[in-house]
N, C-alpha and C positions, 0 to 999 in steps of 0.2 A: 529397524533403524533406516530412515530414508536416505536416498542418495545425496540429498542436499545437506545432511547433518554435518558432515566433515567440513565442507566449505563454510557453513554457518559458524562453526567453531573458529575456523581460521580467520574469518572476517571480523569476529568479535575481538581477536587479538590485535590485528592491524587492518583498517579499512582498505579495500582494493581500489586502485585507479584504473580507468579504462580510456586513457587519453593518448595512447601511443600504439603503433603497430611495429615498432622497431625494438629488437632485442638489445638490452643494455649491456649484454655480455659480448656478443660478436658483431652487433650492428646490423644483422640481417633483417629483412622486412618479413613480417609474419602475416599469414593469411589463413583462410579456412583449411588449406592443405597443410601448411606448416603452422600448427596451432600455437597460439601464444599462451603464456602462463604468467602468473604473478609471483614475485618474490614476496614472501609472507612478512618481511620486515620493512623494507623500503617501498614495497608495492610496485617496484619497477617491472617492466615487461621482459619476459625471458622466452627463449626458444627451448626446446626439449634438451638439446645438447648442453646448454649453459646452466641447466637446473642442477642444484646441489640439494641433498636431502639429509634431514635429521629426524629421528623418531619424534612424533608429535608431543609426547609427554616430556621428553628432554628439552624440546624447544620452548614449551610453555613455561617450564620451571626456570630455564636459563633467562627468559625474558621477564622473570619476576611476576608472572601472572598466576592466579589461583587455578588449580586443576578443576575441570568440570566433574560432577559426580559420576557421569558415565563417559568414558573416553575410548574411542575405537582404536584399533591397531592401525596406525597411519603415519606416513612420513610427512614432515613439514618441508616445503620447498623454499630455497633461498638462492640468491645470486652469490657469486664467489665472495664479493666484498662483505656482504652481510653474514655469510657463513663464518667468516673470520671473526666477526663481532660476536656471534653466538658462541663460537668455540671459546673465545676469551671469557664470555660470561659464564659458560659452563665450568671453565677452569677456576673462576672466582668462587662459584658455588661449591666446587669440590674442595677448594682451599679452606673455605669457611667450615665445611664439614670436617676436614682434617683437624682444624683448630679446635672445634668442639669436641671431637674424639680425644684429642690430646688433653684438653682441659678436664674432661670427665675422668680419664685414666690417671692423670696426675693427681687429681683430688683423691681418688681411691688409693693411689700409691702413698700419698701423704698420710692418709688415715691408717693404712696398714703399718706404716713405719712408726706412727705414734703408738699403735697397739703393741708393736714389737718392743718399743722402749719400755712401756709399762710392764709388759710380761717379763722382760729380762730382769727388770728391777725386782719384781715380786718373786720371780723364780730364784734369783740369787739369794734373797732373804730366806726362802724356804730351804734351799740347799744348805746354806750356812747353818741354819737352825737345826736341821736334821743331823748334819755332820758333827755338830756340837753336843749331840745327845739330848737335845731339848724335845719336849713333847707338845710344843705349841701347834705344830702342823703334822698332818699325816702323810705317809708316802703316797697314798692315793691322790691326795690333792696336789702334791708336787708333780707326779707323773701326768696328771691332767693338764697342769700348766705347761709342762714340757711339750706335750702333744699340740696344744694350741699355739705355742711359740713356733714350733716347726711348721705348722700350717700357715702362720702369718709370714714366715720367711719365704715359703713357697709362693704365696700370693704376691709378695714383693717381687720375687724373681719373674713370675709370669707377667705381671703388669709392666715391668721394665722391658721385658722381651717384646711385649705387644707394642709398647710405645716406640721401641727401636725399629719395629717392622712396619710402622705406618708409612704408606707410600707418599712421598713428597718430592716436588721438583725444586724445592728451595734448599740450596747448600747450607744456609744458616739454620734452617729448621732441622735438617738432617744432623747437623753438628750438635744441636740441642738434644735431639733424641738419642744420639750416640753417647753424649756425656751423661745423660740420665741413666742409661743402661750400665755404663762403666761405674758410675757412682754407686748404684745399687749393688752391683757385683762386689765392689770393694767393701761396702758396708756389711754384706753377708759374710764375706771371708773374714773380716775383722771380728765379727761377733759369733763365729761358728762355735767357739768354745763355750758360749753361753748356753748351748743346748746339750752340754755333757750330761749323761745319765746320772741319776741319783743312786746311792748305795742300795743294796738289796735289803729287804725287811729284817733279815737275820742280823746283818751288820748294824742296822739302825737300833735294833733292840739291844744289842751288846753295848753300843755307845750310850744308850739311855741308862742301862744298868750301871755302867762305869761311872756315869755322871752322878747318879744317885749315891753310889758308894763313896765317891770323892766328897760329896757334900755331907754325907753322914760322918766321915772321918774328920772333916773340918769342924763339924759340930761338936764332936767329942774333944777335939783339940782345943776348941774355943772354951 
């Protein structure tokens, strides 16, 4: 990689100006001894002491520019004013990333909750049927449903915990995240009884025998 490669990348982001020998930061006159530099955003002239730095990759992304295929480890030079602009842009990029993460996690959370609702409905039907001595469902199928329901409950819990832990500087956003976490915890507590274990096979068999006997007696009486 040539020595001019990094400046070439920087100049492709913002063209440099060469019309001043005065530092825009402190006002000192620059010369061969006190070398002048360019702010990579406003292209103003800077002395070494007034130069601020940001990693090149962060600066390019914050400025909304595409990253080159090959990027060296290098810092981007800014004046103090432009650094504040870049920091603001970086925060905006970070906030968008947080919003996207929130959107993805909330979509997954909503999907998991919908699965929980269906599983609870189906599991209640299976449990009721088995406890009534019916032979429509097997204990194995019921236990498989229960395991999947507990798994989805855990997914809900982990997703809400992840959402609550997303770093944000917005009080409103933080409140939303906290409310989501509290809502999910309340939902799980309210529906904990839905994961109650099924009777053992011996009990189910006895219930089925009793049911058959009752129907036989009813048939004789009829």
